[in-house]
C-alpha positions as CSV (number, residue, x, y, z in Angstrom):
1,M,18.0,-3.0,3.8
2,T,18.3,-3.6,0.1
3,V,16.6,-1.1,-2.1
4,L,14.6,-2.7,-5.0
5,A,14.8,-0.5,-8.2
6,I,11.8,-1.0,-10.4
7,S,12.6,-0.7,-14.1
8,G,9.5,-2.2,-15.8
9,W,6.3,-4.0,-15.2
10,G,3.3,-5.8,-16.7
11,V,-0.1,-5.4,-15.2
12,L,-3.4,-7.1,-15.9
13,S,-6.6,-6.1,-14.1
14,A,-10.3,-5.6,-14.7
15,A,-9.4,-1.9,-15.3
16,G,-7.4,-2.9,-18.4
17,P,-3.7,-3.6,-19.2
18,G,-1.1,-1.4,-17.6
19,T,-1.1,1.0,-14.7
20,D,-2.7,4.0,-16.3
21,P,-6.2,2.5,-16.6
22,L,-6.1,1.5,-12.9
23,A,-4.9,4.9,-11.8
24,A,-7.7,6.5,-13.9
25,L,-10.3,4.2,-12.3
26,L,-9.1,5.2,-8.8
27,A,-8.8,8.9,-9.6
28,G,-12.5,9.8,-9.2
29,P,-13.9,11.2,-6.0
30,E,-16.0,8.0,-5.6
31,P,-14.1,5.1,-7.4
32,T,-16.5,2.4,-8.6
33,P,-15.9,-1.0,-10.3
34,P,-15.4,-0.9,-14.0
35,T,-18.8,-2.7,-14.5
36,S,-21.6,-3.5,-12.2
37,S,-22.5,-6.8,-14.0
38,V,-19.9,-8.8,-15.7
39,E,-20.6,-11.7,-18.0
40,A,-18.5,-14.8,-17.9
41,P,-16.0,-15.3,-20.7
42,P,-17.1,-17.8,-23.3
43,K,-16.4,-21.4,-22.7
44,G,-13.2,-22.6,-24.3
45,T,-11.0,-19.8,-23.0
46,P,-8.3,-20.9,-20.5
47,A,-10.0,-21.6,-17.2
48,G,-13.0,-19.4,-18.0
49,L,-15.8,-18.8,-15.5
50,G,-18.0,-21.4,-16.9
51,T,-21.7,-21.0,-17.9
52,E,-24.0,-18.5,-16.4
53,G,-25.5,-19.8,-13.2
54,D,-22.3,-21.5,-12.0
55,Q,-21.3,-18.5,-9.9
56,P,-22.2,-18.5,-6.3
57,P,-25.2,-16.4,-5.2
58,G,-24.4,-13.0,-3.7
59,L,-21.1,-12.5,-5.4
60,E,-20.3,-10.0,-8.1
61,S,-17.6,-11.1,-10.5
62,I,-15.0,-8.5,-11.8
63,P,-12.8,-10.5,-14.2
64,V,-10.0,-9.4,-16.5
65,T,-11.7,-9.0,-19.9
66,G,-10.4,-8.8,-23.4
67,L,-7.4,-11.1,-22.7
68,D,-6.4,-13.0,-25.8
69,V,-3.6,-15.3,-24.6
70,R,-2.9,-16.8,-27.9
71,Q,-2.7,-13.5,-29.7
72,R,-0.1,-12.3,-27.2
73,L,1.9,-15.4,-26.7
74,G,1.1,-17.5,-29.8
75,R,-0.6,-20.9,-30.0
76,K,2.4,-23.0,-29.0
77,G,2.2,-24.2,-25.4
78,T,-1.0,-22.3,-24.5
79,G,-3.6,-25.0,-25.0
80,F,-3.6,-26.4,-21.5
81,L,-2.7,-23.3,-19.5
82,D,-4.8,-22.6,-16.4
83,R,-6.0,-19.0,-16.1
84,A,-3.6,-18.0,-13.3
85,T,-0.7,-19.2,-15.3
86,A,-2.0,-17.4,-18.5
87,L,-2.3,-14.1,-16.6
88,A,1.2,-14.5,-15.2
89,L,2.7,-15.3,-18.6
90,V,1.1,-12.3,-20.3
91,A,2.1,-10.0,-17.4
92,C,5.7,-11.3,-17.6
93,D,5.8,-10.7,-21.4
94,Q,4.6,-7.1,-20.8
95,A,7.2,-6.6,-18.0
96,L,10.1,-7.8,-20.0
97,E,9.1,-5.6,-22.9
98,H,8.4,-2.5,-20.8
99,G,11.7,-2.9,-18.8
100,G,13.7,-3.5,-22.0
101,V,15.0,-6.8,-20.6
102,V,16.7,-9.1,-23.1
103,V,17.2,-12.6,-21.7
104,D,20.0,-14.4,-23.5
105,D,22.8,-16.8,-22.7
106,S,24.9,-14.0,-21.2
107,C,22.4,-13.3,-18.4
108,R,19.7,-16.0,-18.1
109,D,21.4,-17.7,-15.2
110,R,21.1,-14.5,-13.2
111,V,17.5,-13.7,-14.0
112,G,14.8,-15.3,-11.9
113,V,11.1,-15.1,-11.0
114,V,9.5,-14.8,-7.6
115,L,5.7,-15.2,-7.7
116,G,3.0,-15.0,-5.0
117,T,-0.1,-17.1,-5.0
118,T,-2.9,-18.2,-2.7
119,Q,-3.0,-21.9,-3.6
120,G,-2.2,-22.1,-7.3
121,S,-5.1,-22.9,-9.6
122,L,-7.9,-24.2,-7.3
123,R,-9.9,-25.0,-10.4
124,S,-7.2,-27.2,-11.9
125,T,-6.7,-29.0,-8.6
126,M,-10.3,-29.7,-8.1
127,D,-11.0,-30.7,-11.7
128,Y,-8.1,-33.1,-11.8
129,S,-9.1,-34.7,-8.5
130,R,-12.6,-35.1,-9.9
131,E,-11.3,-36.8,-13.1
132,T,-9.5,-39.4,-11.0
133,L,-12.9,-40.4,-9.5
134,V,-15.2,-40.3,-12.6
135,Q,-13.0,-41.6,-15.4
136,D,-13.0,-45.3,-16.4
137,R,-10.5,-47.4,-14.7
138,P,-7.5,-47.4,-14.6
139,Y,-8.5,-43.8,-14.2
140,L,-7.8,-42.5,-17.7
141,V,-6.9,-38.9,-16.7
142,N,-5.2,-36.6,-19.3
143,P,-1.6,-36.3,-18.0
144,A,-1.3,-32.9,-19.6
145,L,-3.7,-31.5,-17.0
146,F,-1.5,-32.5,-14.0
147,P,1.2,-29.7,-14.2
148,N,-1.6,-27.1,-13.5
149,T,-2.4,-28.7,-10.2
150,V,0.9,-27.7,-8.5
151,M,1.2,-24.3,-6.9
152,N,4.4,-23.4,-8.7
153,C,3.0,-24.0,-12.1
154,A,2.8,-20.3,-13.0
155,A,6.4,-19.6,-11.9
156,G,7.7,-22.7,-13.7
157,Q,5.9,-22.0,-16.9
158,T,7.2,-18.4,-16.8
159,A,10.8,-19.6,-16.5
160,I,10.4,-22.2,-19.2
161,R,8.8,-19.8,-21.8
162,Y,11.3,-17.0,-21.2
163,G,14.4,-19.0,-20.5
164,L,14.9,-17.7,-16.9
165,K,17.4,-20.1,-15.2
166,G,17.9,-18.1,-12.0
167,I,15.9,-18.2,-8.8
168,N,12.4,-19.7,-9.3
169,T,10.2,-19.3,-6.2
170,T,6.5,-19.5,-5.4
171,L,5.2,-18.1,-2.2
172,A,1.7,-19.2,-1.1
173,G,0.8,-16.3,1.2
174,G,-2.7,-15.3,0.3
175,R,-3.3,-11.6,0.7
176,L,0.3,-11.0,1.8
177,A,1.9,-13.1,-0.9
178,F,3.2,-10.2,-3.0
179,L,4.7,-8.4,0.0
180,Q,6.3,-11.7,1.0
181,A,7.7,-12.0,-2.6
182,L,9.2,-8.5,-2.3
183,R,10.9,-9.3,0.9
184,Y,12.2,-12.6,-0.6
185,A,13.6,-10.6,-3.6
186,Q,15.3,-8.2,-1.3
187,N,17.1,-11.0,0.5
188,A,18.0,-12.8,-2.7
189,L,19.5,-9.7,-4.3
190,R,21.3,-8.7,-1.2
191,R,23.0,-12.1,-1.0
192,G,24.0,-12.0,-4.7
193,Y,21.8,-14.9,-5.8
194,A,20.5,-13.0,-8.8
195,D,21.0,-9.7,-10.7
196,T,17.4,-9.2,-12.0
197,L,14.2,-10.7,-10.7
198,L,10.6,-10.6,-12.0
199,V,8.6,-10.2,-8.8
200,G,4.8,-10.4,-8.8
201,A,1.6,-12.3,-8.0
202,T,-1.3,-13.8,-9.9
203,E,-4.8,-14.8,-9.0
204,E,-7.5,-16.3,-11.2
205,L,-11.3,-15.9,-11.0
206,T,-13.1,-19.2,-11.5
207,D,-16.2,-20.8,-10.1
208,Q,-14.1,-22.7,-7.6
209,T,-12.3,-19.6,-6.2
210,A,-15.5,-17.7,-6.1
211,W,-17.2,-20.5,-4.1
212,S,-14.2,-20.6,-1.8
213,M,-14.5,-16.9,-1.1
214,R,-18.3,-17.2,-0.7
215,L,-17.9,-19.9,2.0
216,S,-14.9,-18.4,3.9
217,H,-15.1,-14.6,3.8
218,P,-16.9,-12.8,6.6
219,D,-18.3,-10.2,4.2
220,A,-19.3,-12.7,1.5
221,D,-22.9,-11.3,1.1
222,T,-21.5,-8.0,-0.2
223,L,-18.2,-9.2,-1.6
224,A,-17.1,-8.7,-5.2
225,V,-14.5,-11.2,-6.4
226,G,-11.8,-10.2,-8.9
227,E,-8.6,-11.4,-10.5
228,G,-5.4,-10.1,-11.9
229,A,-1.7,-10.4,-12.2
230,A,1.3,-8.0,-12.1
231,L,5.0,-8.6,-12.4
232,F,7.8,-6.1,-11.8
233,V,11.4,-6.0,-13.1
234,V,13.5,-5.3,-10.0
235,S,17.2,-5.1,-9.3
236,N,19.4,-3.7,-6.5
237,A,20.9,-1.0,-8.7
238,A,22.5,1.7,-6.7
239,V,20.3,4.6,-5.7
240,G,20.9,7.7,-7.8
241,T,21.9,5.8,-11.0
242,D,21.1,7.3,-14.3
243,P,18.5,6.9,-15.6
244,L,16.4,6.9,-12.5
245,P,14.3,3.8,-11.9
246,H,10.5,4.3,-12.2
247,A,10.3,3.6,-8.4
248,E,12.2,2.1,-5.5
249,V,10.9,-0.2,-2.9
250,L,12.8,1.1,0.1
251,S,11.7,-1.3,2.7
252,V,9.3,-4.2,3.3
253,V,8.4,-5.2,6.9
254,H,6.3,-8.2,8.1
255,G,4.8,-8.9,11.5
256,Y,2.2,-10.7,13.4
257,A,-0.9,-9.3,15.1
258,P,-2.4,-11.9,17.4
259,D,-5.9,-11.8,18.7
260,G,-7.0,-9.2,16.1
261,A,-4.6,-6.5,17.3
262,V,-4.1,-5.3,13.7
263,E,-3.7,-1.6,14.6
264,T,-0.8,-2.3,16.9
265,G,0.8,-4.9,14.7
266,L,0.4,-3.1,11.4
267,G,1.2,0.2,12.9
268,G,4.5,-1.2,14.1
269,C,5.3,-2.5,10.6
270,V,4.7,1.0,9.2
271,R,6.9,2.6,11.8
272,R,9.7,0.1,11.3
273,G,9.4,0.4,7.5
274,L,9.8,4.1,7.6
275,A,12.8,3.8,9.9
276,A,14.5,1.2,7.7
277,A,13.8,3.3,4.6
278,Q,15.1,6.5,6.5
279,V,11.9,8.3,5.4
280,D,10.1,10.8,7.6
281,A,6.3,10.4,7.9
282,S,5.9,13.9,6.3
283,E,7.3,12.5,3.0
284,V,4.4,10.0,2.7
285,D,1.5,11.5,0.6
286,L,-0.1,8.2,-0.5
287,L,-1.5,5.2,1.3
288,V,-2.7,2.2,-0.6
289,T,-4.4,-0.4,1.5
290,G,-5.5,-4.0,1.0
291,E,-8.9,-3.5,2.7
292,V,-12.1,-4.8,1.3
293,G,-15.8,-4.3,2.1
294,N,-16.3,-2.5,5.4
295,E,-12.7,-2.9,6.6
296,R,-10.9,0.2,7.9
297,R,-8.3,-1.4,10.1
298,E,-5.3,-0.8,7.8
299,T,-6.2,2.9,7.3
300,A,-6.5,3.4,11.0
301,A,-3.2,1.6,11.8
302,A,-1.3,3.5,9.1
303,T,-2.8,6.8,10.1
304,T,-1.8,6.3,13.7
305,A,1.8,5.3,12.8
306,L,2.2,8.3,10.4
307,G,0.7,10.7,12.8
308,D,-1.9,11.9,10.3
309,E,-3.8,10.5,7.3
310,P,-1.9,10.9,4.1
311,A,-3.1,13.3,1.5
312,R,-4.5,10.4,-0.5
313,V,-5.8,7.0,0.5
314,L,-6.6,4.3,-2.2
315,R,-8.4,1.0,-1.8
316,V,-7.9,-1.0,-5.0
317,K,-10.4,-3.6,-3.9
318,D,-13.1,-1.1,-4.1
319,V,-12.8,-1.2,-7.8
320,L,-11.3,-4.6,-8.5
321,G,-12.9,-6.8,-5.9
322,E,-11.2,-9.3,-3.5
323,L,-7.9,-10.2,-5.3
324,Q,-6.4,-12.5,-2.7
325,A,-2.7,-13.0,-3.7
326,A,-2.8,-10.4,-6.4
327,T,-3.7,-7.7,-3.9
328,G,-0.3,-6.3,-3.1
329,A,0.9,-6.5,-6.7
330,L,-2.0,-4.3,-7.9
331,Q,-1.6,-2.0,-5.0
332,L,2.0,-1.3,-6.2
333,A,0.6,-1.0,-9.8
334,A,-1.8,1.7,-8.5
335,V,1.2,3.6,-6.9
336,L,3.1,3.4,-10.2
337,G,0.1,4.6,-12.2
338,L,0.1,7.8,-10.1
339,Q,3.8,8.6,-10.4
340,G,3.6,11.0,-13.4
341,G,3.8,14.7,-13.1
342,S,4.0,16.3,-9.6
343,E,2.7,13.2,-7.9
344,G,5.9,11.3,-8.6
345,D,8.8,13.5,-7.8
346,G,10.5,11.6,-5.0
347,R,7.4,11.4,-2.8
348,C,6.7,8.2,-0.9
349,A,3.8,5.8,-0.7
350,V,3.0,3.2,1.9
351,I,1.4,-0.1,0.9
352,T,-0.2,-2.2,3.7
353,G,-1.7,-5.6,4.0
354,C,-3.1,-8.0,6.6
355,D,-4.7,-11.5,6.5
356,A,-7.2,-13.4,8.5
357,D,-4.6,-15.3,10.4
358,G,-2.9,-12.3,11.9
359,G,-0.2,-11.6,9.4
360,V,0.6,-8.0,8.7
361,A,3.0,-6.2,6.4
362,A,3.9,-2.8,5.0
363,A,6.2,-1.5,2.2
364,V,7.6,1.9,1.6
365,V,7.9,3.0,-2.0
366,R,9.5,6.1,-3.4
367,R,8.2,7.2,-6.8
368,W,10.2,9.1,-9.4
369,R,8.7,11.3,-12.1
370,R,9.0,9.6,-15.4
371,D,6.6,11.5,-17.6
372,G,5.3,9.6,-20.6
373,A,6.7,6.3,-19.4
374,T,4.3,5.1,-16.8
375,G,1.7,3.2,-18.8
376,G,3.4,-0.2,-18.8
């Protein structure tokens, strides 16, 4: 199985930019969300949350705050960005900078992007559909709003802005989207379709996505809804190269757990992942799950597969809320945030995920100590 070497990343979450704030937020004995009551961004920001009172009852919002897209990217081309795309673009900008990647004519055909999503920008799709019904005939809808309605908008805009002419793929996989993107990247690099890939996921928090979660999630009454984006610079550089990568994704395994048999299905993914990575369970000291609310299925499945609960178990949604497609990307960000010092010297982490339809997945990640270079 192709090993993905991670040489840089860009991370945006409610904890703050980069991996260090997220790791710090999770480091306490009882991790808590960064704020207990979050005000909506002011109107006029790209795909903001709207006015107070628009959010569905019973849901706490945990948005990315302090994001100034125009300050980071400039005014050109940012006027009609939806929030999911804006998050992805800023994360990509950070990842290229952090990884020291210079995209020019000598390499742009071999640099691509693989991005996970749930369904693109739900707000853009619904707003555009509404416009076609309420505007004067012959339906005078602003055509500049249409590109935001397609699911691959964020990946397309990323490639356009940064001149990436290689693979451009969007995977609409919900909670498992990022782990699907990692597996896709493994296959693409193994087959020689690209030299470098920006692999990640993005999810926006808007009134529409909050209402969608309110109406569909079984724990909606106690659910906090978040957002975020993370992109990672990956390649299939040979193991042991100098300098060491920040981390290596050794294996990614997907499966299906019918009739709610998550423990069996996900446990099988963890075991197959360890076997493919040639890693013994004793080397795993960190488990990062995609659980939310009262869920404990992933922890139980991984613990059974490993033979014992790892020294540390993290649940990023306890502090960031339900992240949908961005879940796996921020799980990996949490792993990278903990790689400094003694926690990163060749030890392994397992990332797990499952969705409501029975999909399950697990990834095995080896962290390397890169003191002073983990912030992203």
